N, C-alpha and C positions, 0 to 999 in steps of 0.2 A: 696568417701563414701556417701556424701550428694546427688550426682547425682544419685547413685544407689538407695538410699532411696526414692528419688522423683519418679524415674521410677517405683519402687515397689508399691508406693502409687497410682500412676496413673493407673497401671494395675489392682490393687485391686479394685479401684473405678469403672473402666470399667466393670470388672467382676460382681461387685455388681449391676450395672445398668442392665446388660444383664440378671442377675438372677431374676430380678423383672418381674412379669407377665405384659404383655402388656395389656392396658385397652381394654375392649370389645367395638368394634365399634358399632355405632348406627344402621348401616345396619344389623349387626348380630342380634341385639336386635329386630329390626322390623321384620326380617324374622322369628325369633324364636317364637315371640308372636302374630304376625299378618300375618300369611302366606296367608290369603285370601284377604288382603287389596287391592292388585292390580288387582287380578282376581280370579274367582272361578274355580275349576276344571271343565273342559268341555270334556265330552266323548260322542261321538255320540250314543253309545250303551246304555248308562245309562242316563235316563231322569227323573227329578223329576215328580212325579205323576204316574209313571209306576208301575206295579206289576210284580215282577220276580217270575216265576213259572217253573214247570218242562218242559214246552214247549219252553221257551226262555232262560233258565239259561245258556246254553252253549255259548250264544252270549255275556254274561257278566262274564264268568268264571274268567277272568283276574282280576276282581275287587272284588272277593269273596275269603275269606280264604278257605282252603280245606274242613274243616268240614261243614261250612255253604253251600258250593256248594253241598256236598253230601245230606244234609237234603232237599234242594230244589229239587235236581235232583230226589230224591226218593219220592217226593210228601209229605214230612212230614211238609213242611212249605212254605208259600208264603210270599215274602218280598215286602213291600211297600217302595218306594223310596221317600225321601223328599229332600228339598232344602239344600244345604250346607250352614251352618251358622257359624259365628264366635263365639267361646266360649272364650271371653276375660277374662283373669285372672285379679285379683285385681291389681290396679296400684301399691300398696305397694310391691307386690311380684316382679313385673317387675323392680321397682326402686331398690329393694334389689339386683336383678341380676346385674343391672348396677354397683352398688356400690361394690359388693363383688366377682363376678365370675372371675374377672381378676387375683385374688390371689389363685384360687383353683388349687390344683395339686393332682394327684393320688400318693399313696405311692408305695413302691417296690412290694407289693403283693396285691391281691384282698382283699377288706375290709379296706384298709388304704387310707385315704384322709386327706388333710390339707387345711386350708384357707376357708372352707365352713362355712359361718356364717348364711346366709339366702339367699333366692332366688334360682334360677336354677344354679347348679354348672357348667354345661357345655352347654351354649346356642349355641355354634357353631354347624354347620351341621356335622353329623358324616361322616367319610370317610372309605371306604372299605380297604384303605391302612393302617388304624390305627388298630393294633392288639388289642387295648384295647377300641375300640369304643363301643362295647357292654356293657362293664363295666361302661363306662361314662353314657350311656343311662339308665342303672340300677340305678345309683346314681341320675340322674335327676328324675326318678320315686320316689325313696325313699324320696328325699327332695323336692318333688313336692308340688303342692297346693291341694292335694287330701283331700277333706273335709275341706280345709282351716286350720286355727290354731286349731279350735275345732268345733265339730258338733255332732249331735245325730240322730240316726234313731229311731223314737219315735211315734208309735211302728213299728215293723218289723214282717212280717208274712212269715213263711216258709211252703211250702206245699210239701209233699213227694208224688210223682205220679207214678203210673204204666203206662208206655208209651204205652203199648199194648191196654189197655182198658180204659185209662183215669181216672181210679179211684184215688181219693185223699185218700191216706192211713192214712195220719196224717197231722195235722196243728199245728205248734208251733209258739207261739207269744212271742216276746222278745223285749228288748230295746238294742241298741248298742250305745256306746259312744266312741269318738275319741278325743285325746288331744295331741298336740305337746308341749313339754316342751322347746324345742329349735327350732331354725330356724323359728321363728314366725315373721310375718310381718304386720298383720292387726288387730289382737285383742291384746289389752294391757294385760300384759307387752310384749315388744319385744326388742331384738330378743329372749329372754328366760325368763322363769319363775324362780324366785329365792325365797327361797333357793331350790336347787336341789342337795342334798348331794349325791345321787346315780348316778348323771350325766345321767339321762334318756333323750332319744330323744322323745319317744312317748309312750302313753298308750292307750290300747284298753280294754274296759270293756263291758261285756255282761251280761244281767240279763234276765232269762227266766221267763215269766209271766204265761204261760199255755201251755199244759194241766197239770193236777194235778200231774201226775207221775214224771214230770221233773220241776215242779214249784220251783222257788227259786234257781235253778242251776245257778251258776255265773262263768264267766271266766274273768281272768285278765291277760293281757300280758303287761309286762314292757320291752320296747326295749331301749337299751343303746345307747348313742351317739357313743361309741366305738363299731364299727361293729364287731370287733373280739371277743367281749364278748357275751356269750350266753344270750338270752332273759330269763327273769324270767317269768314263766307262772304258774298260780295257778287256781285251780278249786274248787269251793265250791259246794258240793252236798247237796241239801236241806234235803233229807231224812236221811243223816248221820250227818248233822249240823257240818261239820268240813271242814277245808281248807286243800287241799293236793296239793303238787307241781307236775306239769306235767314234765315228761322227754321230751327231745327233740324229741324222736321218736313218741310221742303221737300227735304231731302237724300234722302228716301225717295220722292219723286215721280218720275214718268217724266221723264228729262232730255231736253228738246227733243222730247218726244213719242215717244221711243224706248222700247225694252224695258229700258233700263238706268237704274238709280238712281245718283245721285251717290255714294251709299254703296257701290255696287258697284265703283267704279273700282279697278283693280289687284288685285281679289280681295276687298278690304275697305278701305274708305276712311272710317274713323271712329275714335273713341277706344277704347282698351282698356276703359275704364271704362263704356262704353255696353253692353257685352255680358258675359254669363257664359260662361266658356270651359272646355271639357271635352276632355281628351285621350282619344281612343277607340282608339288603338293604332297600330302601325307595320305597313305592308304594302308589298308591291311592286305598284305600279299602273302601267298604261300611261298615260303623260303626253304632252301635245302639245309635245314639245321636239325640235328638228331643226336642220339646216343650211339656212338660207334659200336659199343659192345652189345647193343640190342639188335643190330642189323644182321641181315643174311650176308655173311662174309665170303670172300673168295677162298675156297678151300683147295683150289687146284694150282694156283700160281703165287709166287712171292711170299710164301710162308717162311719166316726166319727161324733161327735157332731158339729164340725165346717163345716161339709159338704165336707171334703176332700175325694177324691176317688182315689183308687190305680189303677195301670195299669192292664188292662185285659189280659188274656192269652188264646191262642188258638193253632191251629196246632195239630200235632199228640200227643195224650195224654194230651193236654193242656200244653205242655212243652215250648211254645214259646210266647214271649211278642207281644201284638198287638200294634206295634209302627212303626214309619218310620225310615229308615236307610239313612244316608247321606254319600256321597263320600268325604273322607277326607285323607289328607296326613298322612301316617302311617309309623312308623319305625318297621320293623320286627326284633325281637330279640329272640334268642334261649338261654335257660338256661338249663344246664345239672348239676345234683347234683354232688358235690364233694364226698359225702358219697356213696360208691359202694352198700350199703345196702338199699339205698333209694327206695321206691316202684315204682318210675317212672324212665323212661330213659331220658325224656326231656320235656320241655314246649316250645311252640311257643307263644310268647307274641306279640300282635299287639298294639303297643303303639301309642296313638294319639300324633302327632307331636306338636300340639299347647298346649295341656293341660298336657300331660304326664300321663294321666289316662290310664288304660289298659282295654278297653271295650270288647276285645276278646282274649281268650286264647284257645289253644288246648294242651291237656296233652296226652302223649304217655306212654304206659305201659313198663315194663321191657324188653319185647320182641321187642319193637319199633313200636307196633301197636297203631293206634289211639284209645284212651280210653275215654276221657272226653272232652266235649265242654262247655266252660264257657263264658256266655254272661252277661255283666253288662251294662244295659241300663243307659244312662246319659242324664239327663234333664237340659235344660238351666235354670240358676237360675232366670232369669228375666221373665220366663213363668212358674212359679211354685207357691209356697206359697209366700205371700207378704213379709214375714220376710227374704226370701232368695234373694230378688231382690237387685242387686248391689253388692252382695258379691263376685262375680267372681268365685264361686265354682261350678264346674260341679257336679250336684247332682246325686249321685247314686239313681236310681229310680225304677229299676226292675232287677231281675237276673234270669238266667236259667243255671243250671248245669246238663247237659245231660250225663249220662253214656251210651255211644254208644254200649257197649258190653252187658250190662245188660238190655237194653231197659227200663231204669228207669230215672227219673229226680227229681230234687228238684228245686222249683221256689221260688222267693222272691218278695214280694210286700212291698214297702217302703213308709214311710212318713219321708223324710229327712229334718232336721231342723238345720240351721246354727244359733245357739244361745249359746253363751258362758255360759249363766246362767245354762244351762242344764248339763254342764260338768265341774265342778270345779276340781282342782287338787286333792282334797281329795277323789274323786271317784276312783282314780287310785292307791289305797292303799289296802294292805291286811286287814287292820283294817276295811275298808269299806265293804269287803266281809263278815266279821263276823257280823258287825253291821246291814247289809242289810238282812242277812239270818234270817229266822224265823223257 
């Protein structure tokens, strides 16, 4: 009996050891966060300093996503190529990945995860043999260092443009705020803000400043740590002076009449469990990542009292940012809605392998035709505002959402600021909507 008990205990102990996650090797960490440390991507057809236009685009087609290839081929845009540079994330985020990622596991169904405290949940290279590789990459995006622990776009200019004649039909000025309640690594407190009775993961707050007809419109999104729980989303309408709750379907409506859905924010602004995720491979893709201070900036509009100038736009209809694009290691991920009534059939996400931002997206309509092209220009924090230097945050710095079927676009010009003082937890409350409304 004693012998049998000892054998049982030994087997149980062995199983317990095997059940524990293996620590993440330093080689995995280095490859995940420093992919360009040993060498930069070298492609004979793509050279820094070159301009890609309709005449030479076919020679670099393999390094462009399908929508951008069409824009250049049609003469809508000419792309300037810059040097590939390293966008190093903050050391605290990398250290948190070392500490916690070995314990992270997916649950039985999409939207379930355990052991993710802070840092990148799955720093290992994705595999085409892994049926859940796309889902793991989606979690890396959700728990990424996008805007760090908190940041603000202060202010943010959206322009609605007719792509055929270049007319700016409307300009909307607003402020955006982002705050992580959990998975924090760099701004105290970490890894989470307490108390957090609703168990929120993230808050997004938007306040419209002008024009007059939408002034004081506010949007609040509260995303829960439990991905299976639906977001709380609230809209304050200034002319009604009341808060109303948004239904889940309204996140796919045109936001303030623009070409952008709420679900489009930051590349994807929804739950992991709302989509089926598929990893389609790793490629070198030309991505809109650059040094803001080295770009040709807009000297005619939106210059503030501190002298900050936003990115200039040109190309067909003024729908494309005047920036340089760099060749970067990219994960191609496809998301398809779980809800059969969703207005799109799929999105192609081009996730940057170093930072897990999504600088390029292509959205397809219900018929499967290419519909919208989403570009989010990313500025290096060390070549931007002085306050952003050393933060390790890839700064959202320009955007272009082109409706390819309607020949219309919405462009965004940013002043992104990594400053926790601008986004206290109190800003992410319904009470703040009422107090801020006038």
